[in-house]
C-alpha positions as CSV (number, residue, x, y, z in Angstrom):
1,M,-19.0,33.9,-7.1
2,K,-16.1,34.7,-4.8
3,K,-13.3,36.8,-6.2
4,H,-10.3,34.9,-7.5
5,L,-12.1,31.5,-7.5
6,V,-10.3,30.5,-10.7
7,F,-7.0,31.2,-9.0
8,F,-7.9,29.0,-6.1
9,C,-8.9,26.2,-8.5
10,L,-5.5,26.4,-10.1
11,L,-3.7,26.1,-6.8
12,S,-5.9,23.1,-5.9
13,S,-7.9,22.9,-2.8
14,F,-6.4,24.5,0.3
15,Y,-6.2,22.6,3.5
16,F,-8.6,24.1,6.1
17,S,-7.3,23.2,9.5
18,A,-9.7,22.8,12.4
19,N,-7.5,25.3,14.2
20,A,-8.0,29.0,13.6
21,W,-5.5,31.5,12.3
22,G,-2.4,30.2,14.0
23,F,-2.5,27.0,11.9
24,W,-4.8,28.0,9.1
25,A,-3.0,31.1,7.9
26,H,0.5,29.8,8.4
27,Q,-0.4,26.8,6.1
28,R,-2.0,29.0,3.5
29,I,1.0,31.4,3.4
30,N,3.4,28.5,2.8
31,R,1.2,26.9,0.2
32,I,0.6,30.0,-1.9
33,A,4.3,30.9,-1.7
34,V,5.1,27.8,-3.6
35,F,3.4,29.2,-6.7
36,L,5.7,32.3,-6.7
37,L,8.8,30.2,-7.3
38,P,10.8,30.1,-10.6
39,V,10.6,27.1,-13.0
40,E,13.8,25.7,-11.6
41,M,12.2,25.3,-8.1
42,I,8.5,25.0,-8.5
43,P,8.3,21.3,-9.6
44,F,10.2,20.2,-6.4
45,Y,8.1,22.4,-4.1
46,K,4.8,21.5,-5.8
47,E,5.6,17.8,-5.5
48,N,6.0,18.3,-1.8
49,I,3.4,21.0,-1.3
50,D,1.4,19.0,1.2
51,F,4.5,18.6,3.4
52,I,5.3,22.4,3.1
53,T,1.7,23.2,4.0
54,E,1.3,20.7,6.9
55,H,4.6,21.4,8.5
56,A,4.2,25.2,8.5
57,V,2.9,24.8,12.0
58,D,5.7,22.7,13.5
59,P,7.4,25.7,15.3
60,D,4.1,26.3,17.2
61,K,3.9,22.7,18.2
62,R,7.5,22.7,19.4
63,R,6.9,25.5,21.8
64,Y,5.5,23.1,24.3
65,A,8.6,20.9,24.3
66,I,11.4,23.3,23.9
67,V,11.9,26.2,26.3
68,D,13.8,28.3,23.9
69,E,11.3,28.1,21.1
70,A,8.8,30.8,22.1
71,P,11.1,33.8,21.7
72,R,11.8,32.8,18.1
73,H,8.2,34.0,17.1
74,Y,8.3,37.7,18.2
75,L,10.3,40.8,19.1
76,D,9.0,43.2,21.7
77,L,10.4,46.3,20.0
78,D,8.7,48.7,22.4
79,H,10.8,47.3,25.2
80,Y,13.9,48.8,23.5
81,C,12.9,51.8,21.4
82,V,10.3,53.9,19.6
83,L,10.1,54.1,15.9
84,P,12.2,54.4,13.8
85,C,14.3,52.4,16.3
86,D,17.6,53.5,14.8
87,S,19.4,52.4,18.0
88,M,18.4,48.8,17.7
89,P,21.3,46.6,16.4
90,H,20.3,44.5,13.4
91,R,23.1,41.9,13.8
92,W,23.0,39.4,16.5
93,K,26.5,39.8,17.8
94,E,26.0,43.6,18.2
95,A,22.6,43.1,19.9
96,V,24.1,40.6,22.4
97,E,26.9,43.0,23.2
98,K,24.4,45.8,23.8
99,Y,21.7,44.0,25.7
100,S,22.9,40.5,26.6
101,E,21.6,37.2,25.2
102,D,19.3,36.6,28.2
103,T,17.6,40.0,27.7
104,L,17.1,39.3,23.9
105,K,15.6,35.9,24.6
106,S,13.3,37.4,27.2
107,Y,11.9,39.9,24.7
108,G,12.0,37.9,21.4
109,I,14.5,37.1,18.7
110,V,12.4,36.6,15.5
111,P,14.5,38.7,13.1
112,W,17.7,37.1,14.1
113,H,16.2,33.6,14.1
114,I,15.0,34.1,10.5
115,Q,18.6,34.9,9.6
116,L,19.8,31.7,11.3
117,M,17.2,29.7,9.4
118,M,18.4,31.2,6.1
119,Y,21.9,29.8,6.8
120,R,20.4,26.4,7.6
121,L,18.2,26.4,4.4
122,T,21.2,27.5,2.2
123,D,23.3,24.6,3.7
124,A,20.4,22.2,3.1
125,F,20.3,23.2,-0.6
126,K,24.1,22.8,-0.9
127,A,23.9,19.3,0.6
128,K,20.9,18.5,-1.6
129,D,19.3,17.0,1.5
130,K,15.7,16.7,0.7
131,N,14.5,16.2,4.3
132,K,16.2,19.4,5.5
133,I,15.3,21.5,2.5
134,L,11.6,20.7,3.1
135,G,11.6,20.9,6.8
136,T,13.6,24.1,6.9
137,S,11.5,25.7,4.1
138,A,8.3,25.0,6.0
139,E,9.6,26.3,9.3
140,I,11.3,29.5,8.0
141,G,7.9,30.3,6.4
142,H,6.3,30.2,9.9
143,Y,8.8,32.7,11.4
144,I,8.6,35.0,8.4
145,A,4.8,35.1,8.7
146,D,5.1,35.8,12.4
147,S,7.4,38.8,11.7
148,N,4.6,40.3,9.6
149,V,2.1,40.4,12.5
150,P,2.0,43.7,14.4
151,L,1.1,42.0,17.6
152,H,4.3,40.0,17.5
153,T,6.3,43.2,17.9
154,T,5.0,44.4,21.3
155,E,4.8,43.6,25.0
156,N,1.1,44.3,24.7
157,Y,0.8,41.2,22.4
158,N,-2.7,40.3,23.5
159,G,-4.1,43.7,24.4
160,Q,-3.6,42.8,28.1
161,L,-2.1,46.2,28.9
162,T,-4.9,48.2,27.2
163,D,-8.0,46.2,28.4
164,Q,-8.2,44.5,24.9
165,K,-7.4,41.0,25.9
166,G,-8.1,38.6,23.0
167,I,-7.2,41.1,20.2
168,H,-4.3,38.8,19.2
169,G,-6.6,36.1,18.0
170,F,-9.1,38.6,16.7
171,W,-6.6,40.2,14.4
172,E,-4.7,37.2,13.1
173,S,-7.4,34.5,13.4
174,R,-11.0,35.7,13.1
175,I,-10.4,38.2,10.3
176,P,-8.6,35.9,7.9
177,E,-10.9,33.0,8.8
178,L,-13.9,35.0,7.6
179,F,-12.5,37.0,4.8
180,A,-9.2,35.5,3.4
181,E,-10.9,33.7,0.6
182,D,-11.6,37.1,-1.0
183,Y,-8.0,38.3,-0.6
184,D,-5.9,39.1,-3.7
185,Y,-3.2,36.6,-4.0
186,F,-1.8,37.7,-7.3
187,I,1.5,38.9,-5.8
188,G,4.2,38.4,-8.5
189,K,7.2,36.1,-8.7
190,A,9.9,35.4,-6.2
191,E,12.8,37.8,-6.3
192,F,16.4,37.6,-5.0
193,V,17.0,39.5,-1.8
194,S,20.5,41.0,-2.0
195,K,20.4,42.3,1.6
196,P,18.3,39.8,3.7
197,T,19.1,41.5,7.0
198,D,17.7,44.8,5.8
199,R,14.6,43.1,4.3
200,I,13.9,41.2,7.6
201,W,14.2,44.3,9.7
202,K,12.1,46.4,7.3
203,T,9.3,43.8,7.7
204,V,9.5,43.9,11.5
205,L,9.5,47.7,11.6
206,E,6.6,47.9,9.2
207,S,4.7,45.5,11.4
208,H,5.4,47.5,14.5
209,A,4.4,50.7,12.7
210,A,0.9,49.2,12.2
211,L,0.5,48.4,15.8
212,D,-1.0,51.7,16.8
213,T,-3.8,51.3,14.2
214,V,-4.5,47.7,15.4
215,L,-5.0,48.8,19.0
216,K,-6.6,52.2,18.6
217,F,-9.1,51.3,16.0
218,E,-10.4,48.3,17.9
219,K,-10.6,50.4,21.1
220,K,-12.6,53.0,19.2
221,L,-14.9,50.5,17.6
222,S,-15.6,48.7,20.9
223,Q,-16.8,52.0,22.5
224,T,-19.3,52.7,19.8
225,F,-20.5,49.3,18.6
226,P,-23.7,47.8,20.1
227,T,-22.5,45.4,22.8
228,D,-25.3,42.9,22.1
229,R,-23.9,42.4,18.5
230,M,-20.2,42.2,19.3
231,Y,-20.1,38.4,20.0
232,A,-21.3,35.1,18.6
233,F,-21.0,31.4,19.4
234,D,-19.4,28.9,17.1
235,M,-19.2,25.1,17.3
236,R,-15.7,23.7,16.7
237,G,-16.0,19.9,16.9
238,V,-17.5,19.3,20.3
239,T,-16.4,22.7,21.6
240,T,-18.6,25.8,21.7
241,S,-16.5,29.0,21.5
242,K,-17.4,32.6,22.1
243,M,-15.9,34.9,19.5
244,Y,-16.3,38.2,17.9
245,S,-19.3,38.3,15.6
246,Q,-19.0,38.5,11.8
247,E,-20.6,42.0,11.9
248,Y,-18.1,43.3,14.4
249,T,-15.1,41.6,12.7
250,E,-16.1,43.1,9.4
251,A,-16.4,46.6,10.9
252,Y,-13.0,46.2,12.4
253,S,-11.4,44.9,9.2
254,K,-12.9,47.9,7.2
255,L,-11.5,50.4,9.7
256,M,-8.0,49.0,9.2
257,D,-8.5,49.3,5.4
258,G,-7.2,45.9,4.4
259,M,-4.3,45.7,6.8
260,V,-4.6,41.9,7.5
261,E,-4.7,41.2,3.7
262,R,-1.6,43.3,3.2
263,R,0.4,41.6,5.9
264,M,-0.6,38.2,4.6
265,R,0.5,39.2,1.1
266,S,3.7,40.5,2.5
267,S,4.3,37.2,4.3
268,I,3.7,35.1,1.2
269,K,6.0,37.2,-1.0
270,M,8.7,37.3,1.6
271,V,8.6,33.5,2.2
272,A,9.0,32.9,-1.6
273,D,11.7,35.5,-1.9
274,I,13.7,34.0,1.0
275,W,13.4,30.4,-0.3
276,F,14.6,31.6,-3.7
277,T,17.4,33.6,-2.2
278,C,18.7,30.7,-0.2
279,W,18.6,28.5,-3.3
280,I,20.6,31.1,-5.3
281,N,23.1,31.5,-2.5
282,A,23.6,27.7,-2.5
283,G,24.6,27.8,-6.1
284,S,21.2,27.0,-7.7
285,P,21.4,23.2,-7.3
286,D,19.3,20.9,-9.3
287,L,16.4,20.1,-7.0
288,G,15.6,17.0,-9.1
289,K,18.7,15.4,-7.7
290,T,18.0,15.9,-4.0
291,E,18.2,12.8,-1.8
292,L,16.2,11.6,1.2
293,K,18.7,11.0,3.9
294,E,18.2,9.0,7.1
295,I,16.9,11.1,10.0
296,P,19.2,10.6,13.0
297,M,17.6,8.7,15.9
298,E,18.0,11.6,18.3
299,E,16.0,13.9,15.9
300,Q,13.3,11.3,15.5
301,Q,13.0,11.1,19.3
302,Q,12.8,14.8,19.6
303,N,10.1,15.0,16.9
304,E,8.1,12.4,18.9
305,T,8.5,14.4,22.1
306,E,7.3,17.6,20.5
307,E,4.3,15.9,19.0
308,K,3.4,14.3,22.3
309,A,3.7,17.7,24.1
310,W,1.5,19.3,21.5
311,K,-1.2,16.7,21.8
312,E,-1.3,17.1,25.5
313,K,-1.7,20.9,25.2
314,K,-4.3,20.5,22.5
315,K,-6.5,18.6,24.9
316,Q,-6.5,21.7,27.1
317,F,-7.2,24.2,24.3
318,G,-9.6,22.2,22.2
319,H,-9.6,23.1,18.6
320,Y,-8.2,26.6,19.1
321,H,-4.5,27.4,19.1
322,P,-3.6,29.4,22.2
323,E,-2.6,32.4,20.1
324,T,-6.2,33.0,19.2
325,G,-7.0,34.3,22.6
326,T,-8.0,31.3,24.6
327,E,-4.7,31.8,26.5
328,S,-2.5,34.8,27.0
329,A,0.3,33.2,25.0
330,K,2.3,35.0,22.4
């Protein structure tokens, strides 16, 4: 029997997307975060848990329709500084003054975008706008999860600079896909974040600090592991994909001593904490009194455009999200 089977039964069955990590883990992170919320929030979020889960991947779909979307998912810290990165401004206005907005967008804005999304979620709670609460909650969960990935903090995001192309998907897709059912998801309850900017940057810096291990350990393993056992083939729908074998993936995961599990746990806890914090900052409104408001026609049309662009790209990539390594996309 797999560890924590009882816990999974309590959460109900998880949705296993046909896509690898990019979709699968984002959805799982949002879904589990719901169960960390306090009694005042959890009935509303549980009632809408399928929406929160499904729409965790909307920001990735949007990348193909909106030019400015991609930089919201990462920050190339190594373009600006080396740890501890004390010279990096944490506030948007100061960062723009130091580097210019164009430069920031060229190398990623994920910590600042999470701050912006917090303002939007707080405003949605204040307005008791059910549509916006759910949509913004789902999407901020995506950006928070991305900020917890070491390879989202570097220009060498897919190992292309160190002859490790494909490591992005290997780390954040193949490992969770094989082993995440055995991860420990007893994380604790959501807590109020008194200094969100500090929390966001602490997360990004922790992710970046782990980058050296991510790259060096895989490089070391690849030089000693039997090459004829490194890869396997897997059928996804009608697509046969070459991927790292379970044996090689397990060896890499063990070398990192549970890093992927820790970053997933960090993502889940942070998502719940940020949802809770925005609700508190909005005055702790009664979520049972939220209202479904009419979605503006312009927004409906934009959603349709994004979905169409995503479907077109999906035809090119098959069942795999481009972040998994089938394309050098961040």
